[in-house]
N, C-alpha and C positions, 0 to 999 in steps of 0.2 A: 609804366614798368610792367612787364609780363610776370605773372605770379602763378606758381604751381604749388599746390599743397599735396604732398605725397604720402602714401601709406594709408589710404582710406580704409577703415574697418567698420564704421558705424554710420547709420543714416543721419545722426545728429551732426557728425563732422561734414558729411556731404552737404547737408542742408545749410549750415552756416557758411561754408565756403561759397556755395551758390548765391546765398543772400548777399555776401560781401563782393560778389562780382569778380572772383578770381578767373584766371584764363585757362587753367588746366588742373585736373585731378589725377593723381597717380594711384594705381592699383598694383600692389606688389605680388608677383608670382614667383619670387625667389625665397629660399629659406630665410625666415625673419619672423619676429613677433608680429609683423604687419601682413604676413602672407595670407592671401585669400584664394579660394578656389575660383575657377572661371564662372561657375554657376552663381556663387555668392556675389562675385564682382558684377555680374549682369544685373542682379537685383539692386545692389548699391548704386550702380551707375545710371539706373533708369531715369531718375529726375534730371540728371546732368546731360543726357544725350541731346545733341543739337544746341546746347547752351555753352558748353565748355569742351575742351579737348579731353578725352578719356585716354590716359596713357597707361599702357601695360609695361610695368617695370620688371625687367629680368636681369639675372646675373648667371653666367655660364649656362645658358639655356640648351636643353637637349632638343634636337629637331622635332622628334615625334610629340613630345610634351608641348613644345611651342606651337606646333600645327594644331593641336587640340585646343589650346588656349585661344589662338587666333580664330578658330572656327566658332567656338562657343561665345567668347567675350567680344570679338570683333572690335578691337581698339582702334581709335583714331591714329594713335602714334605708338610705336614700339621703342622702348628705351633699353639699351644694352651697351656694354663697352664697345668702343669703336671697332676693335679687332674682331670681336664676336659678331657684330652686325655684318661685317664684310664676309664672314665665313658661312653665314646662314642662307638658306634658300627661302626668300621672302616674297610675298606678293608684290608685284610691280607698283601698285598704287598705294601701298602702306607707307605712311610718313614715318621717319626714323628720328630718334633723339640719341645721337652717339654720345657716350660718356667718355670723357677724357680725364685722366687722373694725374698725369705727369707731363714733363716736357717732351717725352718720347712720342708725342702725337704725330700723326702723319704730317709731312711737310705741307701738303695741301689740305687744309681743314675743310670739313663740310660747312654748309651755309650757317648751320646752327649746331652748337654743342652744349652739353651739360658738363660743367667742370666741377668735379667732386673730390672729396677727400679720399684717402687711401681705402677706406672701408665704408660702403654706403650704409646709411641709417645708423651710424655709430656715434653721431654727434661730434665727430672730429672736424675741426676747422680746416678748410682747404688752404692752399698756398695762394694768398691774395695777390702777391707780387707777380707770380707766374700767371694767375688768372687775368690780371690787368694787361699783361703783355698779349695774351691770347685774345682778350676782348677787343683789342685794336685790329684784329685780323678776321673776326667772325662774330656772329651773334652769340654771345656767351651767356648761358644761364648759370648763375653761381649757386652752388649747393655746398653742403658740408658744414655742420656745426652752427648754422644760422639760428638766431633767436630774435625776439623783439628788442633785446638790449644791444645786439651787435650788428643788426642788419643795416642800420643807418651808416655805420662806419664802413661796413663792407661795400655798400653801394658807392660811397665817396671814394674808397680806395680803388675799386675795380672798374666802376662805370659799366656794369653789365647790361645786357639786353633785358635780362630777367633774373628772378631768384626762385629757388626751390627749397622748401622746408619740409621736414618730416619729424624727427625726434624733438626738434626745438619747439613744437607746439603740442606736446603730449603731456597728459596728466600722469600716465604710466606707460611703459613700453607697449606699443601697439594700439593705444587708445588716445585719440586726439581730444584736446580740451577746446570746446567752442570758444571759451574766453581767450585762450592763448592764440587760437587762429585769428580772432578778431584783433587782438593786440599786435600780432605780427603784421597783418595786412595794413593796419593803421600806421605802424612804424615804417613800412615800406613806402606808403603813400606820403607820409610826412617827410621822409628823406628826399623824395622826388620833387617836393615843392621847394626845398632849400637849394 
């Protein structure tokens, strides 16, 4: 199962995620307790480059600010709401992670989507029934309110391609707990064995 830990703000969080062999790390460039500058994200992501995907997470991005972030941080993947991605002027080779929040998604879904709750990073559980329907049509990465205690049930209900966690592995808003990251990854892998 593909695993993304989102909202990286400390070297310790990056280090434990890499040690555990996750697939992607998210760096938030939208207003949030997890927001980082492009320059700080470059330093945080340095040990991850070439090992995992470094994802730039945006919400309602403004083109000139986005251009600066892309130039400085140079993410492997850009994450934004589906409609916003379609409206932006983006480099042709940049991978995209479209965020879908409701059933009003495009009739033709991209190859991979991130299915999220109504508000990113708020710990609100997304609609697992709708997610399960969409997961039969595309590679769905499930996000929204996941923790080590509910991710097994989420995987069983949705059968996603992957999972994405942020607030569910924090000791306080914006600061990840290495122990909770470890517990979450263990719970995901345990669920996949069953």
